[in-house]
C-alpha positions in Angstrom: 0.0 0.0 0.0 2.8 2.4 0.9 4.8 1.7 -2.3 1.7 2.2 -4.4 1.0 5.5 -2.6 4.5 6.7 -3.2 4.4 5.8 -6.8 1.2 7.7 -7.3 2.5 10.7 -5.5 5.7 10.7 -7.6 3.6 10.5 -10.7 1.4 13.4 -9.8 4.4 15.5 -8.8 5.9 14.8 -12.2 2.7 15.7 -14.0 2.6 19.0 -11.9 6.1 19.9 -13.0 5.3 19.1 -16.7 2.1 21.1 -16.7 3.8 24.0 -14.9 6.2 24.1 -17.8 3.4 24.3 -20.3 1.7 26.9 -18.2 4.7 29.3 -18.4 4.9 29.0 -22.2 1.8 31.3 -22.6 0.1 33.4 -20.0 -3.3 32.5 -18.6 -2.8 28.7 -18.6 -4.2 26.7 -15.7 -2.1 23.6 -16.1 -3.1 21.2 -13.4 -6.9 21.9 -13.6 -6.9 21.6 -17.4 -4.7 18.5 -17.4 -6.8 16.7 -14.8 -10.0 17.6 -16.8 -8.3 16.3 -19.9 -7.3 13.1 -18.1 -10.8 12.5 -16.8 -12.4 13.2 -20.1 -10.0 10.7 -21.8 -10.9 8.0 -19.3 -14.6 8.6 -19.8 -14.2 8.4 -23.6 -12.3 5.1 -23.3 -15.1 3.6 -21.2 -17.8 4.9 -23.6 -16.0 3.4 -26.6 -15.6 0.0 -24.8 -19.3 -0.2 -24.0 -20.7 1.4 -27.2 -18.1 1.8 -29.9 -18.6 4.6 -32.3 -16.3 6.4 -34.7 -17.6 9.7 -33.4 -16.1 8.7 -30.0 -12.9 7.5 -31.6 -12.5 10.9 -33.2 -12.7 12.6 -29.8 -10.5 10.0 -28.1 -7.7 9.9 -30.6 -7.6 13.1 -32.7 -3.9 12.4 -33.4 -4.9 9.4 -35.4 -7.4 11.3 -37.6 -7.0 12.6 -41.1 -8.4 15.5 -43.2 -10.4 14.3 -46.1 -10.3 17.0 -48.8 -11.9 17.3 -52.3 -13.5 19.7 -54.8 -17.0 20.7 -55.4 -18.3 20.7 -59.0 -21.2 23.1 -59.3 -24.0 23.3 -61.8 -24.2 27.0 -61.3 -22.3 29.8 -59.5 -23.0 29.8 -55.8 -21.8 32.0 -53.0 -23.6 30.3 -50.1 -22.1 28.2 -47.3 -22.5 24.5 -47.4 -22.7 21.7 -44.8 -20.7 18.5 -45.4 -21.6 15.5 -43.3 -19.5 12.3 -43.1 -21.4 9.0 -42.4 -20.2 5.5 -41.6 -21.7 2.1 -41.0 -18.7 0.6 -39.3 -20.2 0.4 -35.7 -23.7 1.8 -36.1 -25.9 2.1 -39.2 -25.7 5.6 -40.7 -23.6 7.0 -37.9 -22.8 10.7 -38.4 -19.2 10.8 -37.5 -18.4 14.4 -38.3 -19.8 17.5 -40.0 -18.4 20.9 -41.0 -19.8 24.1 -42.5 -17.8 25.2 -45.5 -17.6 28.9 -45.7 -18.5 30.9 -48.8 -17.4 30.7 -51.5 -17.2 27.0 -51.1 -14.9 25.5 -53.7 -13.4 22.7 -51.6 -14.5 20.5 -48.7 -12.3 19.4 -45.8 -13.4 17.3 -42.8 -11.5 15.8 -39.9 -12.1 12.0 -39.6 -10.7 8.9 -38.1 -9.7 5.9 -40.3 -12.8 4.4 -41.9 -15.0 4.3 -45.0 -17.4 7.2 -45.4 -20.3 8.5 -47.4 -20.4 12.3 -47.7 -23.6 14.3 -47.9 -23.7 18.0 -48.9 -26.5 20.4 -47.9 -27.4 24.0 -48.8 -30.0 26.2 -47.2 -32.2 26.0 -50.2 -35.3 27.6 -48.6 -33.2 30.3 -46.8 -34.7 29.6 -43.4 -31.4 29.7 -41.7 -31.0 25.9 -41.3 -29.5 23.0 -43.3 -32.3 20.4 -43.4 -32.7 16.8 -44.5 -34.6 17.8 -47.7 -31.9 20.2 -48.8 -29.2 17.7 -50.0 -27.5 19.1 -53.1 -24.9 16.5 -53.5 -23.3 13.3 -52.2 -20.7 10.8 -53.0 -21.6 7.9 -55.2 -24.2 5.6 -53.6 -22.6 2.2 -52.7 -19.1 3.5 -53.1 -17.7 4.7 -49.8 -14.7 6.9 -49.6 -11.7 5.3 -47.8 -9.8 7.4 -45.2 -6.6 5.5 -44.5 -3.2 6.4 -43.2 -1.6 4.8 -46.3 -3.5 7.1 -48.5 -2.2 10.3 -46.7 0.9 11.0 -48.7 1.7 14.0 -46.5 0.7 12.3 -43.2 -2.7 13.9 -42.8 -4.6 14.9 -46.0 -6.5 12.2 -47.9 -7.8 13.3 -51.3 -11.4 12.5 -51.8 -13.5 12.5 -54.9 -15.0 15.5 -56.7 -18.6 15.9 -55.6 -21.1 17.4 -58.1 -23.7 19.8 -56.6 -27.1 20.4 -58.0 -28.7 23.5 -56.3 -31.8 23.4 -58.6 -33.0 20.0 -57.6 -32.3 19.3 -53.9 -33.0 15.8 -52.6 -34.0 14.2 -49.3 -31.2 12.5 -47.4 -31.5 9.2 -45.5 -29.9 10.8 -42.4 -31.4 13.2 -39.8 -30.1 16.8 -40.5 -31.2 20.0 -38.9 -28.2 22.3 -38.5 -28.2 26.1 -38.0 -26.4 28.0 -40.7 -23.4 29.8 -39.2 -21.6 32.2 -41.6 -17.9 31.6 -41.1 -15.3 34.0 -42.5 -11.6 34.1 -42.8 -11.5 37.8 -42.1 -11.8 39.4 -38.7 -11.5 43.2 -37.9 -9.4 42.7 -34.9 -7.4 40.2 -32.9 -9.5 41.4 -29.9 -12.4 39.5 -31.4 -13.6 36.7 -29.1 -12.8 34.3 -31.9 -9.1 34.6 -30.9 -9.6 34.4 -27.2 -6.9 32.6 -25.2 -9.4 30.0 -24.0 -9.5 28.6 -27.5 -5.8 28.1 -27.4 -6.3 25.9 -24.3 -9.1 24.1 -26.1 -6.8 23.4 -29.0 -4.2 21.8 -26.7 -6.6 19.6 -24.8 -9.7 19.3 -27.0 -8.6 19.6 -30.6 -11.9 18.4 -32.2 -13.9 21.1 -30.2 -11.3 23.6 -31.4 -11.9 22.7 -35.0 -15.6 23.0 -34.5 -14.9 26.6 -33.3 -12.6 27.6 -36.1 -14.0 25.7 -39.1 -10.8 26.6 -40.9 -7.0 27.1 -40.7 -5.9 30.4 -42.2 -7.4 33.8 -41.1 -6.7 37.4 -41.8 -7.5 41.0 -40.6 -8.3 42.2 -44.2 -9.3 41.0 -47.6 -6.4 39.4 -49.5 -4.4 41.8 -51.6 -1.7 40.3 -53.9 0.2 43.6 -54.1 1.1 43.4 -50.3 3.6 41.1 -48.7 1.7 38.4 -46.8 3.1 37.9 -43.3 2.0 34.5 -42.0 2.1 34.3 -38.2 2.3 30.9 -36.5 1.5 30.8 -32.7 3.0 28.4 -30.2 1.6 25.8 -27.8 -1.7 26.8 -26.1 -1.7 29.9 -28.2 -3.9 31.8 -30.6 -3.3 34.5 -33.2 -4.0 37.1 -30.5 -0.5 36.4 -29.1 0.9 38.4 -32.1 -1.2 41.5 -31.3 1.8 43.7 -30.4 3.7 42.7 -33.6 0.7 43.3 -35.8 -0.3 46.7 -34.3 2.8 48.4 -35.7 2.8 46.8 -39.2 2.7 49.1 -42.2 -0.6 47.8 -43.5 -0.1 49.6 -46.8 2.7 47.2 -47.6 2.0 44.1 -45.4 -1.1 42.0 -44.7 -1.1 39.8 -41.5 -2.5 36.3 -41.8 -2.6 33.6 -39.1 -2.3 29.9 -38.9 -4.8 29.0 -36.2 -4.3 25.4 -35.2 -4.9 23.0 -32.3 -1.5 22.7 -30.6 -2.3 19.3 -29.0 -2.1 17.4 -32.3 1.1 15.8 -33.7 3.4 18.4 -35.2 4.1 16.6 -38.4 0.4 16.7 -39.2 0.1 20.3 -38.3 3.0 21.2 -40.5 1.5 19.2 -43.4 -1.8 21.0 -42.9 -0.1 24.4 -43.0 1.7 23.5 -46.2 -1.4 22.1 -47.8 -3.4 25.2 -46.8 -0.8 27.5 -48.3 -0.7 25.5 -51.6 -4.5 25.4 -51.8 -4.8 29.1 -51.1 -2.2 30.0 -53.8 -3.9 27.7 -56.3 -6.9 29.9 -56.5 -6.7 32.9 -58.8 -8.1 35.3 -56.2 -5.4 34.4 -53.6 -2.2 34.0 -55.6 0.7 35.4 -53.6 3.6 37.4 -54.7 5.5 37.7 -51.4 5.1 35.7 -48.2 7.1 35.7 -45.0 6.6 33.1 -42.3 7.2 34.1 -38.7 6.7 31.6 -35.8 6.9 31.6 -32.0 7.9 28.8 -29.7 6.5 25.4 -30.7 5.1 27.1 -33.8 8.7 27.3 -35.1 8.7 23.5 -35.3 5.3 23.5 -37.1 6.5 26.2 -39.5 9.8 24.4 -40.2 7.9 21.2 -41.0 5.6 23.1 -43.3 8.5 24.9 -45.1 10.3 21.5 -45.6 7.1 20.3 -47.4 6.7 23.4 -49.4 10.3 23.3 -50.6 10.7 19.6 -51.3 10.9 20.5 -55.0 12.6 23.8 -54.5 11.6 27.1 -53.0 8.2 28.3 -54.2 8.6 31.8 -55.7 6.4 33.5 -53.2 8.3 32.3 -50.1 10.7 35.1 -49.3 11.8 34.6 -45.6 11.4 32.5 -42.5 11.8 34.0 -39.0 11.4 32.1 -35.7 11.3 33.4 -32.2 12.2 31.3 -29.1 11.6 28.0 -30.7 12.7 24.7 -29.0 14.7 23.3 -31.9 16.5 20.9 -29.6 13.3 19.7 -27.9 12.0 20.0 -24.4 13.1 17.7 -21.6 9.8 18.1 -19.7 7.9 16.7 -22.6 10.3 13.7 -22.6 9.6 13.2 -18.9 5.8 13.5 -19.6 6.0 10.7 -22.1 7.4 8.4 -19.4 5.4 9.5 -16.4 2.1 11.2 -17.3 -1.0 9.0 -17.0 -2.4 10.4 -20.3 -0.1 12.0 -22.9 -0.9 15.0 -25.0 0.0 14.0 -28.6 2.3 17.0 -29.4 4.6 15.9 -26.5 5.8 13.1 -28.7 7.3 15.5 -31.2 8.5 18.3 -29.0 10.4 15.8 -26.8 14.2 15.9 -27.0 15.6 13.4 -29.6 12.1 12.8 -31.0 11.7 11.1 -34.4 10.0 14.3 -35.6 13.0 16.5 -34.8 15.4 14.1 -36.3 13.4 13.9 -39.5 13.0 17.6 -40.1 16.7 18.3 -39.6 17.6 15.7 -42.2 16.5 18.3 -44.8 18.2 21.6 -45.2 16.3 24.8 -46.0 17.0 26.0 -49.5 19.8 28.5 -49.5 17.5 31.0 -51.2 15.1 31.1 -48.2 16.7 33.6 -45.7 16.2 32.2 -42.2 16.5 34.5 -39.2 16.6 33.1 -35.7 15.5 35.2 -32.7 16.1 33.9 -29.1 15.7 35.1 -25.6 18.0 34.7 -22.6 16.4 36.4 -19.5 16.0 34.1 -16.6 16.4 35.0 -12.9 16.9 31.3 -11.8 20.4 31.2 -13.1 19.6 28.6 -15.8 20.6 29.6 -19.4 17.2 30.0 -20.9 14.4 32.5 -21.6 12.6 31.2 -18.5 11.0 28.3 -20.5 13.2 27.1 -23.3 16.9 26.6 -22.6 19.5 28.3 -24.8 20.8 24.9 -25.7 17.5 24.0 -27.3 16.8 27.5 -28.8 20.3 27.4 -30.4 20.5 23.8 -31.4 23.4 23.5 -33.8 21.3 21.7 -36.4 19.4 24.9 -36.9 21.6 27.7 -35.4 24.4 27.1 -37.8 22.1 27.1 -40.8 20.5 30.5 -39.9 21.5 33.5 -42.0 21.7 35.5 -38.8 20.9 35.0 -35.1 19.6 37.7 -32.8 19.6 37.5 -29.0 17.3 39.6 -26.8 17.2 40.1 -23.0 13.6 39.0 -22.7 11.4 36.1 -21.6 9.8 33.4 -23.6 6.5 35.2 -23.8 8.0 38.7 -23.5 9.8 38.3 -26.9 6.4 38.9 -28.6 5.9 42.2 -26.7 9.4 43.7 -26.9 10.1 46.9 -28.8 13.6 46.0 -29.8 12.4 42.6 -31.2 9.6 44.4 -33.0 11.9 46.9 -34.5 14.3 44.3 -35.8 11.4 42.2 -37.1 10.1 45.2 -39.1 13.6 45.9 -40.5 13.7 42.4 -41.9 10.3 42.7 -43.4 11.4 45.9 -45.2 14.0 43.8 -47.1 11.2 41.8 -48.8 8.6 44.5 -49.3 7.6 45.0 -52.9 
């Protein structure tokens, strides 16, 4: 009894230390409360799945094992209305609705987050304009009797699976064989301010612990503060663990908006980093493939763990050489050498947050991304912080050894050190001034 008690206490102390680390990475985090809630929820989902297996539960239980099914809409007439895509499976229950997503207008592509399985997709439009997608408003579906497979072996980039084109007929809506009554919510990629509740810090915490709920909130990946303008340099900001685009508010406030347009990759930081990097690369490629959104200049700037996500994305984008629009990459306080506390968490925590696997020191993810060199014609600038009153060489969260890992540090065009903390680097005037100076070198 005594040994068991001691082991339990050691385990909880370790979890406390690990979650305290993640708390300090961004302000406002309540590590132990959130982690214990995450652990309890995980156990409940495991029990639910054992007693009544459903793919919907599996999607919540293991989001790190899910994939994004993407495909194109083929329309019989121009349409600027939002659409609802619903994924259905018969694996565990007949006509189980596993996931759904509202596709914002103008809807050219569908994308839905799903666990491995075979699916039928249904597409709905609000044909009668009553503010709801209803069962008798089905304007398209995948071929009857020919389910769409979502398998890991079909995801060439680790997360996206290409689905079939789906033809839509808005003039002759049909009645579906599944119950649907979903309120139409108009999603947008453009928000007037980072102070909008859409970017509130609680959604960063949701993305760390409850990724599928986060994706229901965002319904997308890339967001902006203005309409796309190809004549401006697109500055793509990538937040860190437990973060949201709001973390970049100070950097954005001083941007010359006549020359630069801020965009943001808004992602759930609890998922595996390889998949998040692939999603970012895929989102950029899809965006640039549309005539309206073709980029001339793009700079990627990332903070903390976002630097690992961005690096993975850039490796994917540059696998056949640098795309002409990619002009520069800047990272700030990124743990290129990994994080020891994440390694400890993998060994000791009762339930593991998926992104720990990749941010841990000596992780397979880190080894793989450093096997590839950035193209020499992609200028890479590394910002790091070194303020820490505890006497440890770090910015208070990430050690200098990790920030300045030789696999990355020696490949940077230039490295910049600042007397600031891990979070403080995003709110430091000297950092902002140097950042703007670098942007000026790529401004059209």
